[in-house]
N, C-alpha and C positions, 0 to 999 in steps of 0.2 A: 635226213628228213624225218625218219621215224623218231629219233632221239629228240630232235627239236620239237616234233608234235607232242611227244610225251612231256617234255619240260614246260610247253606252252599249256597243256592240259593241267599239269600239277599247279603251275602258276595261277591259272584261272580259277581252279577249284580253290586253291589257297586264298586267292583274293576275294572270291565270293564268300568263302567261309569267314574270312576276316571282316568282310562287310557286314555279314549277318551277326557276328559276334559283337562288332562295334555298335551296330544298330540296337542291339539288345540292351547296351549299356546307356543309351541316350535317355535323357529325361523326357517325359511328355511335354508338349508344347501347349497344353491346356492353360498354363499361366499366362500365355500370351492372348489366347482367344478369350479368356475371362479376365482381362487385365484390370487389376485393382492396385493402383500405384501406392507405394508407401508414402503417406502424407502426414505431416505434423499436425498436432492438436493446436487449434487457434482459439484464443481467449478474447473475448470482446467485452467492452463496456456496455453500459445501458443504451448509449446513443450509437452503437455500431463501431466505435473506434477500437482498433487492435491494440490490446494492452499486454499480451504475452503470447509466445509460441513455444512449443515443446515438441522435440523430435530430432533424431540424428540426421535425417534427410529433409532439408527444406525443399519442398516441392509444391507447386501450384498447377496442377494439370489443367490443360486447356483442350477444348474440343477442336477437331482438325480445322474447322472454318475459322477459328479465332487466331490461327497462326498465319502471319502474312507470307505470301508467295515469295517475296524478295528474301525473307529470312530463311525459308526452306532452300532457296537457290544458294544461299551463302554456304550452308552447310553441305550441300551437294558438290559445290565447287570446291570446297576444301577437303572433303572426305571421300566422295565417291561420284565423280562426274558421270560415270556410265551406270548409275543405279537403275535407271529405267530400262536398260538394255541387257543386263547380265541376268543369269538364273539364280543368283545367290552368291556366287563366287566370281571374281574377276580374273580369268586365266591370263590374259595378256599382263595384267598388273602383277600377278604372281611371278610370272617369268621375269619382268623388269626388276622386281624386288629381289628375286633370287640372284640375278646378275649383279646388281648393285652390292648385295651382301657378300658375294664371292669376291668381288673386286676389293671391297674394303676389308675382307677378312673378319668381319663381325656383322651382326644384325644392325643395319643403318636405316632400312626402308621397309615399311610395313605394306601390306596389301589387303588388309581386311576391309570388305565391303560394309556398308551400313547394316546389311542383313546379318553379316557375321557378328558385328558389334552388338546387335540386338540379341543374338544367340548367346554370346558371351556374357552380356549384362544381366540378362534375365535367367538364364539357365545354367551357366558354367562358372567356374572361377577364373581368376586372372593368371594362373600359374603359366609360366613359359616352358610347356613341354609339347612334344610332337603329337602326343596322343590327344591332348586337349585341342590342339589345332585341327586335327582330323575330325574330332567331334563336332567342332565348330563348323567345319565345312558341310558335314552331313546334316546338321541341324539347319544350316542356312538353306539347303535344298528344301527340306521339309517345310520350313517357315514360308518359302516362296509358293509352295504348293497350296498351303492353307490360307494365306493371308494375301490381300492385294498390296501393290507397292505403296499405295497411300496409307494403307493401315500400318504397314511396317514403319514408313517414315514418321507417322503420328507417334507410334510407340517409342521410337527413337528419340524424337524431340522432346518428349515428356519425361523420358527416363535418364538420359546421359548425364553424367557428372560434369559440371562446367566450373568447378573451383569455388572457393570461399564458402564451402557448405551448401552450394546451390545445385540442385538437381532439376534439369528441365529448363527450357528456354525462358519461360515466364519468371521462374525464380532468379535466373541469372539476370534478366533485364531489371528486376526490381533490386537485386543485390548490388549491381554495378552502376546503375543509372537512376534508380528511384522511379521507374515508370514501367508501364506495360509494354509488351512486344510491339503492339500496333502504334505505339508512340515513338519508336526507335528510329533514328536516322539511318541512312545507308552505312555510314562508317561505324555506327554502333552495332548494326546487324552483322557487319563483316567481322567486327571484333568478337562477338559471341560465336559466330560461325567458325572462327579459327581455334576455339578452345579445346575442342575434344582431343586433338593430338597430344596436348600436354597441358592439362588444366592449371597446374601450379607454375610450370615454366613460362607459360604465356599469360599469366594473370595480369590483367591491366592495372591492378592496384599495386601489386608488389613488384612487378617487373614491366614497367610501362614501355621501355625501349624494345624489349623483345616482343611484347604484345603488339607494338606498332608494326614491326617487321611482319609478323604473322598476319595482322589486319591487312596490311598493304598487299601481300600475297594473295589473299582472298579477293580483295577488290580487283586486282588485275585479272584473276581468273573469272570473275564475274564479267568483266569487260571483254575478255577474249572469248567467252561462250555466248556473248550477246544478251546476257541477263541484266546488264546495266549499261547505260550509255556512257560513251567516253567522257563526256563533259560532266556527268554526275559522279563518276569515279574520280576524275581529276579534282573536283571539289572535295570529295571525302578523303583523297590522299593527303590534302593540304590541311585536314582537321587535326588539331592536336589531341592527344589521349587525354581525356578528362574523367575517366571512370574513377569512382571511389566508392567505399563500402557505404551502403544504405541499410539501416536497420528496418525491417519490415513492420516493426511495432511503431505505431504512429503516436501513442500515448502510454509510455511504459508505466505499469504499476506492478512491480516485481512481486511484492508480497500478496497482492490480491491474486495475481496469476499463480503464484506458488501454492496458495490455499486451494485454488481450483485444481491444480495438477495433483495435489495429494488426495483430493476426494475422487477425481476421476480414476487415479490408479487403484484406489480402494474399490471403486465401482466396477471396473472393466478389466483391470489388470494393467501392468505396466506396458506390455507389448501392444496390446490394443490401443491403449491410450495415446502412445507415441506414433502409431503408424497408420491408423485407420481414418485420419482426417476429420476427427470430431470438431464441430464448431460450437464453442460453449459460450453462451451470452450470460453475462452477470447482471446484477442489479445495480452495480456501482455507478453513481453519477460522477462524471469526470470533473465537473465544477466543484462539487462538494468534496471529492477526493483532494483536489488542489487546495481548497481552503483548509481542510483538515490537516494536510501535510505542513502548510505554512504555519498554522496555529500550534502544532506540536513541536516544530522546530523552534519557533519563537520562544515558546514556553520553556523548553529545555535549555535554550541559550541564556534566557533570563536567569534561570536557575544557576547556570555556571558562572555568570557575571556576579551573582550575589555571593559566591563562595571563593573567589580569588583565582588568580592566574597560576597555572601549573608550569609555565615556561614555554620556550619555543619548541616546536617539533624537532628541529635539527639546527645545526650551526655549521655554516660553510665558512672556511679560511678564505677570505677575499684576497689577502696578500699573496697566498699560495697560488690562487687563481691567476693573478697578474703575472707571477713568475712563469706558470705554465702556458700562458697565452702569448703567442708571438707578436700580435697586433698591439698598438699603443694602448696603455692602461688609462683608467680614469684618474682625475685628481683625487687626492685623499684629504684635503682640507678645504673648506669654503665657508665663509660667513661666520666664523666662530664655532662651527659644529665639527663633527668628526664622522669620517666614512667616506664613500665614494659619490662623486657626482659625475654625470656625463655632459658636462657643459662645454667642453672644448670640441670643435668640429673633428669628427672622426675618432675621438677618444673612446676607448672602452668597448669598441664594436665587437671584438673577439670575446671579451668578458661577458658582455651583454648577451651574445648568442649562447655562450656556455651555460650562463644562469638559466636562460629560457629553456634550454635542452634539459637541464636538471629538473626545473620546475614542471616541465611537461610530464615527467614521470610520476609526479605526485597526484594521485587521483582526487578529483573535486569530491567533497563530502557535503551533502545537504546543500544549503545555501552559502557555505563558506568558500571564499576564494583563497588561493595559495599565493604567498609572495616571500620575497627576501628583502630584508632591511638593507638598504644601501648606505643611509646616511642619517645621523641625528642632528636635527636643526634646532635653532634657538627660538623660533617662533612658535605660536600656539595654534596657527591655522594655516591656510593654503599660501598666504603671502610670506611667512617667515619674516615678519617685520621687526622682531624684537632686536634689542641691542646685542652686539657680538659677545659682550661679557656675560650675558644672561646664560644660565644653564639650559641644556637641551630640553625642549618641551614638545617636540614633535619628531616624526620620522619619515623619511623619504623611502617608499617601498616600490620594488619592481614586482608587478603581478605576473602571473603565469600567461596571461593573455597579451603581455607586451606593454601594457600601460604602466606609467608611473604615477603614483598617487602620494598625497601627503596624508599621513595619519596625525591628526591633531591631538592636542592634549585632552580634549573631550572624549576621544576614542581610546585613551591610554589610561586616564586617571583611575579608572575602576580596578586596575590590575594590582591589588594587594596580593601579596604572595599567599598561595593556597598551602595550608598546613594540614587541615582535615575537615571533614564536613562541618565541624562545629568551631574551627578556629582559622583565622586568617592573620597574616603579618600586618605591619604598619602601612598607612597609605603612602604611595610613592609621592616624592616631590619633583622628580625629574624623570624624563624619558630613559636616561641612562640607568636608572634603577630597574628598569623593566626590560629594555631592549639594548642591542648592540649590533653594529654592522655585521651581516653574515647570518643573523638569525633567520630561520625559516618559520614562518608564522602563518596562521590562518586569519583571515579578515572577513568582516560582515558589513554590508551596505543596506540599511533600511531606507524605505521611501522617505524623502525629505529629511533625512538625518546624515550625520557624518560617518565616515568610515570608523568602524570599531575594531580594535584588536580583539580577537576571538580565539576560540580553541574548540576542538571537537568535545562535546559533552561525554563525560563517563556515565552520567545518569541517562536513563532511557524512559520511554513513555509509550503510551498507545492511545488510540482514539477510535471509537466506533459510533457512527450514526446510522439510525434505523427509521424506516417509516412505520409507525405504529399499527395501523390498520392491516397492512399487508405483511409485515415483518421483513420486508425487503431492506437489505443492507445498502445504504447510500454511500457510505464512506468507511474505510477500514485502513488505519495506519498502525503499523506494528513496530515502529521504532524511529530514531532520528534520521536514519538513511537507509531507505528500503534496498538499496544496492549493496550494503556492506554485509548484509546477513539475511538468510531466508527465515531466521527465527522471528516468528510472527507474535509478538507479545499480546496482541489483541485476542488471538485465539488460543495460544499455546502457553503463555505465562499463567501460573497459579499463584496468586497474591492474596493477602488478607485485605478485605474490603473496608474494615474498620467500621466507622459510624454509617457509612453509606449502606450497610446492610440493615440498620435499624428500621427503616420504614416497612420492611417486610414483617417485622415482629409487631410493630405498631398496627399494622393492617390486621394481624392476627387478633390483637387485643380489642379492636373495634368490632371485628366479626364475632367476637365472644361476648360482646355486650357492653364493652367500655365505650366511652365517648371522648372527644377532644377535651372536654372539661373535667374528666375523671381525675381526682387528685391522687397522687403517689408521692410518698415521703422521700425527699432528696436528702438522705442522712447516711452517715458511715455504716458500713456493713462489713463483716468479717466472715470468711468461709474457711472451715477446717478441711484439709485434704489428707485424710488418714493414710492414703496409699503413699503419698509423697512426704508425709509428715511435716507439711508446711501449712501456712495460713495465706489466704488470698484476701488482700485489702484493696479492692478496686476504688478508684478515685475518679472524680471529674478532672477534666484537663486543668481548670482553673484552680484545683485543690481546695475548692470552697464547697460548702453545703448550703442548699437553699430551702430546706424544709419542704412542706407540702407544695407540690407543683403539679400543675395541670398537664395532661399528656401533650398538648400543643406546645407548651413552654418546654417540656422535656425534649421534643424533637427539634424544635426551632433551635435551641441553644445546645443540642446534642449532649444531654446530661447522662453520663453512664449509669449512675446510681438508679436513676428513674427506669432506664431501659432494663437493667438487671431485675429490679423488683417486678417490672411488667412481665418479664419472661418467667419468673418464678411463680407469678400469679396464674399465668395461663398454662403452665406446665411445659416441660421440655419436650415430650412427645408430641403434644399439640403443636408447639412451635416448629419442630422439625417437619411434621406433616404439612403444616401450612406453608413453609418455606419451599418445600418441594412442589407445590402448586405453581410457583413461579418459574419453574424449570431448573432449579437446583437439584443435583444429585443427592438425595437423602443420606446415601451411604458414606459420603465424604464430608458431611457436616458434623462438627463436634457435638457429642451427646452431653453437653454441660452448659452451664450458664455463661461460659466465655463466648458462645455464639452470639449473645446479645451485644457483645463489643465487636463483632465482625471478625472473629478468629478463624473462620473457614478459609480454605484456600480455593479461590474461584478465578476464572478468567475474565477479563474485561467484557467479553462478549456475553458472558453468562449475566453479569449484573445489568448490562444494558437490556438485555432480554426481559429481565425481571422488572425494570422501570418501564418497559414498554407496556406492561399490563395497566399501570396507573394512567399513562398517556392514552390508552385504548379503551377507556371506560371500564376497566376490570376484566377485559378479555385477554387470555394468553395467546400469543403468537410465537410461531417458530421461526428463527432467523432464516432468511432465504438469501443465499449468495448467488446461486445459479438459477436463472429464471427458466432457461430452456437449453437442450442440447439437440443439435442437428448432425446428421451423418454427412459424409463428404459430398453428397448430392443435394444437401439442403433440406432433406426430409427430416421431420421431427422425430427424435428418439424419445424424449421425455420433456414434460413442461411442468413447472410448479404453478398451479393456479393460485393466484394471489388475490386476497381480499383487497377491497379499496373502500373509499368513502362513498363510492357510488352504489348505494343499497339497491337501487333499481336494477343494477347489473347482476345482482346476486339473489334475487328474490326466491324464497322457497316455494312460493306459490302466489296466486293473486291476493291482493290486499284483503279481499273479503274473506279469505280462508284462515286468516290469522286473527286471533282474539286480540283486540286492542290492549286489554289489561295484561295479557301474556306479553305482547310487544313491549310494554313499559317495564315490566319486571325482567324480562329476558330478551333484550334486543338482538341477541345472537341468533334468535329463531328466525330472523328475517333472511338469514343466509342459507344458501343450499347446503344440504347435509354434507356434501363432499369437501366443502371449505368452511364448515361451521367451527367457530373458535370455541375453545373451552372457557367457561367463566370461572374465574379465580375469585373476584370480589363482587358483590352486589353493586349495582350502579350507585346506591346510596352511600355505602362504605367507601367506595372508590372515590367519589366526590369529596367525602371528608378527608381522605388521605391527600388528594390533590390540594385541597385547601390548606392543610397543614404544611405540605411541601411548598406551596406558595408562600406560606409564612417564613419558611426557611430563608427564602429569597428576600422578602420584604423586610424582615426583622431580624434574621438569624445569621448563621454562618455562611449562607450563600449570598451575602449581600452584594458581592461584585455582579452578579447577574442582574441586580435591580437597576443598574446603570443603563441597561438596554431599553427601558421603559416599555417592556412588552409583558404580556401575561405569560409568565414563566414559573416553573417549579422545579426544585431540585434538592440535593443533599450533598453535603461534603462528606469525606471520610478519610480518616488517618489512622494507620495501624499502630501497634505498640512501638514505642521509641521513634516515632516518625520515620518508619521504614518505607511506608507506601502512603501516597497521597492520591486522593480520588475526587472527582466531582461528576455526579450523575444528574442530568436534568432533561426537561422536555418542554415543548409547547404542545399545543393540541394536535400538531401534525408532524412533529420531528422529535426523536429522543436520541440523546447522545451521552457518551461517557468518556471522560478523560482519566488516564492513570499515569502517574510518575513514580519511578522507583529504580533501584539499581537491580542488575540481573542477579548479582550475588547479594541478597539483601543485607543492608546495613542502613544506619540512620541517614536520613537526608539532611539532618542539621536542625539546629534550634529554630522553632517557629515555622518550619517547612511542612505545614499542614495542608489538607486538602483545599482549604480556602486560598492559601498562598501559592502553592505549587501546581495545582491541577485546575482550579476553577478559572484562571486566566485562559487556558487553553480553550475550554469549553466556551467562555464568553467571546473570545476572538473568533471561533468557528460560527457561532450563532449569530454574531453581529454581521459578519459577511454573508452568511447564507440566507438570513432572513431580511437582509437589506431590500427595501422596496416591495416586499411581500406582505399582504395582509395576513396578520396572525390573529386567528379567531380566539375569542374567550372560551374558556372551558364551560361546557354546557352543564347547567345544573339539572339533574334529573328530577322527575316527580318523587315524592316521598321524602324530601329533604326540607326542613324548616329552619329558618334563621332566628335564633332566640337571643335576647339580651340577657347576659349573665353578669354576676359579679366576678371581677378578675381574681379575687383572693380565694373565694370559696368555690367557684364554679357552679353555684346555685343561681336561681333566678335573681336578677338584680333587684334591689330595693332602693327606695328613696334615700336611704342612708349609705348606700354602697359608695365608697370613695373612688373606686375606679370600675368601669364597666366596659363590656365589649360585646359584639355580636358573634355568636358561635353557631355552627352548622350541627344539626341533630337529625337522626332519622325520625320520622313520625312514630310516636309511641315511645321513643327513648330519650326525650328531651327532660330536663329536670322539672320537677313539679313543686319542689320545696323552695320557698324564698329565703334568701340568705339572712340569717338572725340579726337582730338588732344588737350592735355592740353596747356594752354597759355604759360606754362613755357618751353615747349619743342621747340627747334629750328625748323625752317621750314624744315631744311635738315634731320630731323630725329635724329640727334645726336647720341647717343649710343643706340638707340632703339633696334637694333638687338641683342646686348649683354644681354639687359634686357629680351628680349623675350625668350632667351634660359633658364631662370630660371623657366619657366613654365613646365607642364608636369603632366600627370596622371589626373584622373577625380576627382579632389578635390584640397584642398590647405593646407597650414600648419595650425597648431593650432593657435588660437588666443592668447593663454597665457599659459606658463608653460610646464612643462614635463608632461608625462602621468600620474605620481604619483598625480599631482595636479588635475587631472580630478575627484577625489573622491569627490570634492566639488561641481560638477555640477550634473544636473539631468541625 
């Protein structure tokens, strides 16, 4: 008895000491009492649509009252039916599990309670060691002492991993069924309640049969415990498994969301950005984003059609497929054509399925669909009515979605062989010169048009649209397919803007005293570069010289030599300083006259920001992509105060406190100092620039925009050797810019100027965006006068002037000298009055050709 007592005492002391030691190793449970679940960052469009989500754990925490009791019962029935009765561990359950494990000779049954799972999930690792299990049990007791059962269950239901990247019941409901937990049926709740045991093994998307077995077990447990009626359970048991993966993102905008992610990581760090549940609201308008995407894709596809067909993406041996398929094959000849048809009952079923399985592996790209050529037909349309001896002029194609379509000759005839951006092969005469059965191709279907043989463009592009008064970005497209790459050309690509940079220098010239009527000689010029021992002989695109040219003409027709002399006149340092006012980084701008031809490397976003000054009455705005940021509880973290056209919303004070003359000269003073914009151009100079840029649309290289019949202004741009094509333009309420070029700069090809390659994108976007909207005229400020001048001399018009026009001048800066009388004009004035009537408008006729010929100009 003494020995037994000693051993018992030693055991008790040892056990107590072990308990004390183990207790000292336990983590504090404050992580539970101050629960802040790891929640992903969610990015929203302007209208509240979810456009992106970032974080390793997709979780949508719910308050206790938002979780249905029936769903709680499903988890308790599956995981811990005695949850409300035990103190944290289930001793009978542990004994049952131990007996089962001994009989099986391996761990086959667990006995962890929900409290233990909470301890393991929040505070421990998942390693299968006895020491971890002992810590788990001790923590379970402590958790039960500090938290109520309801609080423990709430933590569990928001934290538990339920497969497919979903953490917590709300994320699982959205993931598998695309709806919230309160919308789930009994069968769906039982399915989710059975997932914790093996989230991957019982995943209803990947393993529907095993998931059904587990669901049915949970349903029967609910019936046996009285938590669901037998009739309801019977109905749920008969319900088929219908779960599938649902994306939480309702309107994906990958590159916009990625741009937000980068900015948030820079702002708060990667860990906080991905885990603290920030809600980021952008300024992007979903409708404008959609129209911008369509315009960019159409513009880039039109470019690729102009430059020839590179061939199919792949070729599959259909004969080999027939040999490898046990089921009957299709016929190989029909109606004088060659290839496969599925016109016999039951023919080609195996081959058709095999082709569809292969096509399913080819990811859609942009608007293009994927298909495989089955058959070349002799007809030119859907009916294939041509004679059998005619050469094949159409193709029968099986699409990835299971449809079979006829690709007519109208959709094939464009496909001259691609050789280089500047060269194509001969025009095809038959479909067989372009396609053969087994070719894997991309196709495009435009509204009210035929199917087109297509291809994924190698050329890329970008588009940005901005609200001028506020700087809020309404659309941002960074490439042909936003899902293929996170590289956002709208913000990350640095390209030469070409002539689209010229307006900033013309604005500098006007601000320094020039006028739209100032004459600059368009004549040859040569620069010696002693450092490179070379000579620079800049030319106009037309390789012609036009002599004395008014600034308006120089800008409208994008004459390089006029711009070079203008910049030399105002000085390089002044030009650099002035360009920086529009938001350009002075340090990256070239410090030489090549700047006048747009040799700087800038992002499309930068150029759109610069043009927003013109659209905004001469006031600079900072681009705003993020309107506000909220924390996980919906409380504001930060907000970008945006200016708008509602001046009353932003008054600096009562109207009586502002001097009327000061308001006229400095309209920005009407804004509160916290959001007061910086003035770049006086209202008068800005209006002159708007007028000149409207002239580019009305009479110059931006003629395509004239077709919209709206008050619009803009400028084309083409860099050296046609490597980059641009169009920047604006209305009184919206500014946008389109860019086209290769990621590894090379020529776009002959005549692929800003007018031809980029302007159609801008025009398509504006046509759709402004449809049905009232577009206001640009408001003429006080201090601007409209004077009739002689088109040749830029001086005041005289009766003997052959051609006249109205031009805008700032008060005090209009010409005072009348154009001199030519020696050939009689002293009595001759027919001068009749000639004078030919003038009108603030501009003049084009120098050469129709609008279609303007493709060849910058």
